[in-house]
N, C-alpha and C positions, 0 to 999 in steps of 0.2 A: 617670630613671624606667625600670624594666626593660621590655624589649621584650615585647609580648604574645605568648604562645606560639601557634604556628600548628598548629591541629588538623586534620591531613590526613585524608582519607577513610580509612575502615577497609575492608579487603578480606578475602577468604577466608570470606565469609559462608556459602559452600557447605559449609564444615566443620561447620556446625551442623545441616545437613540430614540427615534420616533417612527411610527408607522406612516406610510404614504400610499397613495393610490396612483398607479401607472396604467394608462390605457394600453391594452394589447394592440399590437400592430400586425401587419401582414394579412394574409387570408389564404384561401385555398391555392394550391399549386396547379399549374398547367400540367395536364397528364401527357406523357410521351406517346402513348399508343391509343388509337381508337379502340372501341370495344371489339369490333370485328378483327382488328389486327391482333389484339391480345389473345382472343380465343384461337385464331388461326396459328399463332406462334406457339402457344402453350399446348395445344392438343397433341401433336406428335411427341412432345417431351413427356407429358403425363402418361400417355399410352406406353412409351418405352419404359418408364419407371414402373408401371403396373405389371408389365411383363417380367421385370426383374423381381418385383415383390412376389409374384406368383411362382417364380422358380425357386424360392426359398423353401427349405423343408418346413413342414407344419410346426415342428417343435422349436423352430427359430423365431416363431411369430406368436408370442404369448396372447392367448385369446383371439388369435387371428389378426393381431395388431402389428403394424410396421411403422417405420419412421422415414419420412421423405425430407427433401431439402428444397426450400423456397428461397431463391435469390432475389432480393429486392432491387428495384431500379435504384441506382446510387443517388438520385435526386430525392429519394424517399427513405433516407437513412434513419432519420430521427424516429424514436419510438412513438411519437405522436402520430406517425403515419403507419403504425403497425396495423396490418390488415385483419384486425380482430373480428370485424363483422363478417368478412369473407370466410375466415376459418370457422367461425360459429355456424355459418350457413352450410359449410361443407362437412360439418361434424368432425373437424380436425382440431387438435389441441397443440398449442405451442409448448415445446419442451426444452428449448434452449436456442442459442445462436452463437455465431462466431463471425469475425471479420473476414472479408474477402475482397479481392480486387477484380473488377469486371469492366470491360468496355461495352457499354450498352449499344444495341442496334440503332436506337434513336434517342435523342434528348431534346429538351425544349430550349436549350441554350444555343447561342450562335456558334457556328463552326462545326467541324466533324467531331463525333464523340471520341473521347479519350478514356484511358483507363482511370477508374476512380474507385475509392474505397466504398464498400457497401457492407451489408449484413446478409449472412445466410441464416435463415430460420429453420430449425429442426421442428417438424410438425408430425404428430403421431395420430394415427387413426386406424380403423379397420381396413383390411384390403378391399372390402366391398365399398367403403366410403371413397377410396381413391379411384376405384372403378367407376363409381357414379360421377366423380369429378371429371374423368375423361369423357364420359358420355355427354355430360352437360356442355362441355367445351365445343361439341359438334352440333349443338342445338341453338338456333336463333331465339333470342328472347329469354334465354335461361339465366341471364345476369342483367342487372340494371345498368342503365347508361353510364352511371358514375361509379360502377363497381370497383372495389379495390383490386380487382384482377388486373386493372390497367396499370397498377404500380409494381407488378411482378415482372422481373426480367427473365427468369427461367425457373424450371422445376426439374428435379432429377432424384434418383435414388442414390444414397451414399455409397461410395466405393470402398472396397476392402483396403486399398492402398492408402487412402486419405485417413483412415482410422488407425493405421499401424505406425508406430514410432520406434526407430532404432532396432528394427528386427532383421535388417538385411545381412548382418555379419554373424548371426547366431548359427552355431552348429545344430545338428538335428537331435541333440540330446534333450532330455527333459529340462525345462526351465520354469522359473517362477515369474509370472507376469502380473502386472497390475492392470486391471480392466476397469474402466469407468462406464457405468450404465446410466442412460437416461432413466429417470425415476419419477414420472409424473404421478401426482395424486389424482384419484384414489387407487390407482392400479399398481402402486409400488410393490406391495407384497406379492402380487401375482407375477410381476416381472422378475423379482428376485427368485421366487420359487421355480418359475419356468426356466430361468437361466441355469440354476443348479441342476435341474433335470436334464437340460440340454448338454451341459458339459459332462455330466455323468455318462450320457450315451457315447460321448467322445472318448471316454476312459480317463478324463481329467477329474480333478476334484478341487473344491475351494478349501483353502487352509482354514482350520478352525481358529476363530478369532481374527481372521484376516479380512475384516470389512469395516470401512468407515463410511458413514452416511452424512451428507450435507444436504441442504435444501435443493431438491431436484436432481441429485446425483448420488450414486453409490459407487465406492471404490472397493474392489475385491481382489484378493490375492489368489491366483489360479495357477496350479502346476500342471504343465502339459508339454509334450514334445513340440519343438519349434515347427516341425513340418505340419502340425495340425493347427497352427495359429490362424490360417486362413479360415478354416471351418469355425474356429472359435469366434473370429471377427464377424462371421456371417450372421450371428444372432442379431436380430433387427434393432435391438435397443442398445447395442454396444456403441459408445461414443468414441473411445480411444483405448488402445492397448499398447503397453510398453513393457520392456523388462523391468522387474521390480528394482527401483533405485536403492542404493545403499545409504546408510546413515553416515553423514559426514561429521561424526563426533570429534574426530581428530584429523589433523592435516600435517604433513611433514614440516611445514613452516611453524607449526605450533608445538613441536616437541620441546618440552620445558627441560632446562638443564641448569645445573649448579654453576655458580660463578666464583670460583676460588680466587683469593687475592684481592677482592674488592672490599672496601670498607663496609662493615655491616650496618645494620639499623637497629634502633630500639623502638619497638611498637608502643603505642600509647597505652596508658592505663585507665583512661576515663571511658565511660559509656559513650554512645553516640551523642551527637549534638541534639538530636530529637529522639529521645528513647521511645516515643510512641510511633515512630515512622519505621516501616518495614518494607524491604524490597524482596521480591521473589526472584530467585535465580534457578533456572532449569538447566541442569548440567549433569556431570558424570559422577557426582558424589564427593565426599570429603573423607580424609583419613581421620582416624579416631584421635590422633595427636596433632592435628593441624593447628598451626599457630593462630588461625583466625577464629577459633571457636569461642573466644570471649565475646565476639560480636556477630557470630553466625550460628544458627541452629541447623541441624541436618535431619532430613527425613526422606523416606523413599527407598529405592533400590540401593544395595551395597554391592557393586560389581566386584567379582573376585578374579583371581588369576592374573597373569601378566597383562592382559588387555585391561582388566579392571584397575590395575595399578596406574596405568597411563590415564585412564578416565578419571580416577580420583585426583591425580595431579593436575589434570586439566581443570577439574572442578575447583580445586584449591586456587589455581591461578585466576580463574574467572571471578571467584568470590573475592580474592584479594583486590582485583581491579575495581570491583563494585564498591568495596569498602574504602580503599586508599588511593585509587588511581595509580599511575605509574610512579614507582618510588625512585628516589635519587640516592645512590650510595653515599653514606656518611651524613645524610641530612635527616632531620627530624621527620618521622612518619606522621602525616596529618591525622587528626581525630576523625573517625568516620562520621558521616552525617546521619546514618540510619543503620538499623540492624538488617541483616540479611537472613532470610529463610531459604536455605539451599535445598532444593528438591532433586534427589537423584532419580533421573527419569530414564537412564540408559542401563540396560542389563544385557550383557553379552549372551546370556542364555536365551534371549528372545529369538535369536537366530534370524532367519530371513524375514520374519514379521516384525523386526525391530521398529520399522517406521510406524506401523500402526499402533503398537503397544506404547511406544514413546509418546506419540501424539495424544493418545487417550489420557496418559498421565498428566500431560501439560494442560489440556483443555478441562480436565476435571478440576484442577486448581483454579484456572482462570474463571471458570463458570461460577465459583463461589462469590466472586466480586469482592474479595477481601483485600486485594492489592491495588494501590494506585500506581505502583512501579514494579516492573518485571523485566527480565532479560532472558534471551535465548541465544546461545552461541553454538547451536548445532541444528541439523536438519537434513533433508534429503540431499544427496550428492547429485544435484540436478539443476542446471541453469534454467531460468524461467523460459516459458514458451509464450508466444504472442497469442496463440489461438486456443490455449487450454489453461484452466485454473487447477492447480494441484490441490489435493485434499488437505494438505497442511495449511496452505494459504487460506482456503475457504473456511476451514474450521476455526483458525485463529482470528481471522477478520471478523467472523460472526461474534466471537467473544468480546471483541473490542469495539463493537459498533455503537456502544453508548457513550464513548469518549471518556470513560472514568478511569482508564488505565493507560499509562504511558509505557509502551512495550518496545524495548530496543531489541533489534535482531541483527546478528552479525551477517554482513553481506556475502561473505565467502572469500576464500583465498585462491581462487582460480583466475585471477586477473591477468596472469602471464600466459594463459592459454590463447588459442587462436580466436581472434575477435570476429572474423568474417563468418565463421561457423556458428557463432553464438555461444561457444564454450566458455568465454571469458565473462559472460553476463552474470549479474547478481543471481545468487542461488535461492531456490525455494527455501523458506517462505518470505524472503526479503521483499517480494512483490506485494506483501500485504499493504493495502492502502490506508489502513487504520493504525499501522505500526510505524516505527522509525527505523529504517534500514541504515546501519552504520558501517561504513568502510573505514580503511586505515590510512592515516597519513604517516609519512616516514620520519617525522621529526616534530618536536615541540618548539623548535626555534622559529624565528620569523621566516627563514628560508626553508620551505617545505614543499613536498610533492605528494601526490598519491603514491602510497607504497606499491611497488611493482606487482606484488601478489594480490592486491586488493581488487575484488571484482568490480566490474564497470557496468554502466548502463548502455543504452537507455532501458528504462523499464517498459511496461506495457501502457497503452492508453486505455483507460485512465491509470495514472501512476507513472507518468513518463520520466520524472526525475527520480532516478534510483542509481546509486544509493542516495538516501535523503541527505546524509551528512558524512563527513569524515571526522575522525578523532585520532589522536596519536595511538598507533598500534605497534610501533617498534619496527626496526629492521636490523640487518647485521651490523651496521655502524652505530646505531643508537637503539639498543634493545629495550624492551619493556621489562622492568624489574618488578618482582613480586615479593611479598612477605615470605620469610623462611617457611619451608614445607613443614617443619616440625616445631613445636612450641619451645623446645629447649635449645634451639640453635638461633643464631642471628645472621647466618650466611644467606645472601640473596639468591634467588633463582631468576632466570631470564627466559624470554621467548619473544615471539612476534606473531601477530595475526589479528584479523578482524574480530576474533573471539574475545579479545581483550579491549579493543577499541569500543565495542558496544557497551559492556558494563561500565567502563570508565565514563562514557557519555551519560549513561543513566545516573551515575553518581553525581554529576553536575546538576542534573534536574532535581535529584533528591536534596542537594545542598541548597538550591533556590527555594525548594519547598520548606526545608528546615528553617531557612532564613525568614520567609514570609508567612509560613503557616498555611492554613487552608484557604486563605483569601486568593490564592492562585490555583487554578484547576490543572489537572494533568494535560488537558487539551491546550490550555494557555501556555503551559510549560513547553509543549511541543512547538507551538508557534514562536515562543521566545527563543528556543534553541535555533530554529531555522533563521529567525530574524537576525540573530547575533553572529551568524557564521560568516567567515571570510572566504571569498572565492579564490583569492590569491592570484596566480598568474593565468588561471584557466578561463577560457571563453566558452568552452563546451561543457555543459552540465553533466555529460555522460561520465566524466572522470571524478569530479569532486562533489557531485550533487549540488546542494545549495552552498557548500563550502565547508571549511574546517572549523570546528568549534574552538573557542578560547580554552585555555588550560585551567582557569580558575573562575570563580563565580562573580567577581567584581564586574566584568563587562555585561553580565546579565542583570544584576540588581541595581546598578548605577547608570544614570544617563550620561552619555558622552558629553564632552565639552561643547558648549554652544548648541546643545540639543535638548529635547525633551521627548520622553518615550511614554506612551500611554497604552494600557492593556484594556481591551473590551472583552467581556465574556457574557454569553447568553445563549438563547435558543431562538429559532425562527421557524414559523409554521410553513407548511407547503404552500407554494404559489404566492406567498406574502412578499411585499417590498418593505424594506425599512431604510431610513436615512441615518447614516452614521457620520455626524459632523466631525471634522478634524479640528482639534482645539488650537487654531491659529488665532491669536489675539488681534484686536484692532490695532492699527498703527504700524504693522509690519508691512511696509509698502515700498521698501527700497532694497536693492541688492537681490540676492538669490535665496531661494528656499528649496531644500531637498526634502521630499516626502518619501519615506520608506514604509512599505506596508506589507504585512504578512497575514494571510488568512489561513486558518485551519478549520476543517469540519470533521466530524466523525459520521460515517454513513453506513447504513445497511448495504449488503452486497448480494450479488446474484451470481453464484459460481457457474450457472448454466450459460452465462453470456459474457465471455471475456472482454469483448469489445464494448460492452455497456455494463461493466461490472458494478459500478457504484449506483445505488438507487437514487441518490440525491446529489445535487450540485449547487454551486452558488455562482451568480453572475454579478460581479461588482462593476458598477458604472461610476466613473469619477466625474464630479461636477466641480470644476475649479473656482468658478465665480458665481455667487448667488444671484447677481443682478444681470447676468448676460444670458439672453435667450437665443436659441437657434432661429426662431421665428417669433414675430410679435405675439402670436396667439398661443405660443408654447406655455404650458403650465409649469414645467420644471426647468431649472437652469441647463444651459448647453453642456453637453458631455464632452469629455476629452479622453482619448485612448490612454490607458495606464497599463493594465495587465494585457499582454498580447501573447497569443499562442506561439508565435515565432520566437519568443524570448528563450524558449527552452525545448522546443520540439523541432527535430530535423525536418527539412523541407519535404522529404519524401513521405513523411508520415502525417502531414497536415490533414486534419479532418474538419469538415464544416462544424464549427461550434463545439468541437470535442473538448476544448480547454475548460468549458464550464463544469465538466464532470471531475476535474482534478480536485483532490481533497486538500491540497496545499498550493497556495499561490504566494509568490514573493516578488517584489520589484522595488527599485529605488529610481526616482525620477526628479530632475531639477526643474524648477519653474522660476520665472521672474516674479518677485514678490508683488509687483503691481498687477499681475495677472491672477492673483489669488484673493478671494474675498469670501469668507465663510465657506471654505471648500468642504466637500463631503463625498463619501461613497454611498451610493444607493445599492443595497444588496437585495438580490432576488433569489429566493429559494426555488430552484427548479427540481422537479421530481420525475423520474421515469415511472412508467406504469408497469407494476409487477404483473407478468402474464398479460400485459397490455390492457388490463382492466382493473387492477388493484389500486390502492391508495397508499401513499407513504405518510410518515408521521413527522413531527417536528424534529429538528436536528440541532445538536449543540454546535456552537461556533466559538472561535477565539480570533481576535484581531489585535495585532501589535502595530502601532503607528509610531514612527520617529520623525520629528520635525527638526531639521538641522538648518541653522542660520549662521553662516560664517561671519556676517557683518554685525550680528547682534549677540553680545556676550551674555545677556541676562534673559534669554528666551525662556528658560525654565521658570524663573521667578515670575515673569509676565504671565505665563500660562497658569501657574498656581493661583495668582491673584485674580485673573480674569474668569477662571472657571471654578473657583471655590463657591459653594461647598460640594458641587456635583462630582468633580474629580477629587480623589484622595491620594495623598502620599502613602505608598505602601510601606508602612512602618515595619522594620525588622522585628521579629519575635525574639531572636537571639543574635548575638554578635559572633561572626564567624571569622577566624583568622585567615588571612590570605596566604596561599602557597607561593613559594618562590620558585620561579621557573629557571632552568639552566640557561646560560647565556652563551 
């Protein structure tokens, strides 16, 4: 019987892409308040804030500057309505924002106003500037008729309570706190210096080396008695203060143990499939006699003592997962796809500043740009928050904004904690929008579930779908097995945790890269992983994300039966529109066609603005039939809904057009073949305005499209013939043996 042909992925989809022009729509919005109403409403609010500003001690106001809070009317949420001209006129500067819910006094819609999501803007200026603002509000003619002041719902000074997190149960002893400061340029050094002088007066001190700076923010480690936290928070540029989180390098679920009585394994003797490919693993170190050292190098910190022994064993297990995936007792250990460079980034001697020192070691390596693949299975023991971006998330996202590194992050093992409080949500820095947060599935078999310990979503908007993916991480009935801890033994060790699901998922991406070489980018690999995941029994993305990954690389590199899969890779300029034809050949006009599409972009980020964290977004518009127009005078084909916000965002968190800012979009949708003719996605690059008046740059994108035709068995061959030579079969660079999964 002849061997079934292997239909490999098709690449070079970007050769089908063309630029198009799309007329802008809409216009100015009706304003909810008259100028007289706006001034009358805001005057007492600003006067009250000024009194609060003037009550602050002088040394809490660097150079006489303070921070106020402007709440935008919810109908003016988009940053295109940012009141930049008003702020400039008032000599105030934007220093950040966060999401809030407000019921406006009036709106221009029908019916009574209801609670809606909006943005609170942090604005900084001198106390005299705010005093002048209050005076002008009482003067007729001091603002133009169309002034942006009519878009403001309220103004106030920030309270101490809203800036403090998890301080209620602390005793009065001295504690180490993490303080985030607004840090606008060019006053950043003045603010930091003034803050250190201020805390010195309180008898507190900043820990040496305990500072992390990201654009617009500084995070400092401050030691002070808890009963002085209110005074500390009174410094005008404090954004948030919380007890210093611990480092979650290990979790009880991830305690590795020997498994006596099981059949051993024999490790391979060959070098990796692609000896030029290297993955970076940031973890707890390796033993000098680790069995994985033939394929892994080690550098960095060497943790000592009993705690160090546990860290090194964790590092060994994570590295084994990155090299071999989950092992099966008595079966042949697969050959690694790539080498691992293991960086020991944890040192117990770092003490309470472990978070900052560990982060610095990680970002120093990422900043070199040497690695297309990297994994992190540790981080702060802190579930994500909706209104704050942590220093780890901000710093790592900044390193990944060019899309040149596929970075997997363990989602956390806190999934069995209380959901209502948020304690079960994915942990920092799993909320990175440019990384791939990986949770754990409890089995490699067809019947699987999210492992009970695996952290859940939702994430933050943008980044609502978290974890991004699940991969096998083990549980008590089906453990994750690793290579022997020492080179001269063959006994397996076992554990379970998201720490092992994440590097095992990265291994699959490295295997695809080893298979196809550099013709597929890290961003396209991210899109391909999401595209190939199976959601299983779940309807709510908060548990599985986009789904569980397959266990081997065949489903990634080969097209499914009666399907063809195409990869597009490229960049798109700000505000540009491009048309991305879907390669459906002529003559497919009967039966049904399912189109599956996954978009991924990499974006610069703004840690000052959690609710508008991504600087860029994409708006895909699906046009199913090239000859059908919505109106006779329409230039472009009629559009049809494809990606919808409600597909993965809970009803209570819906925001007007917020789905455009997600860095990953995925959907499958069936169509009658007769309704499709030269279908295409039109892609629009939308960019936010940094500080409301900056410009963004081009962004990398990747699109994976699968066309499935149950009634047409040769759709792959038809597409290859119809679109040659623009589309190319992605020829494998090496032949990779396929692993055998347990049954």
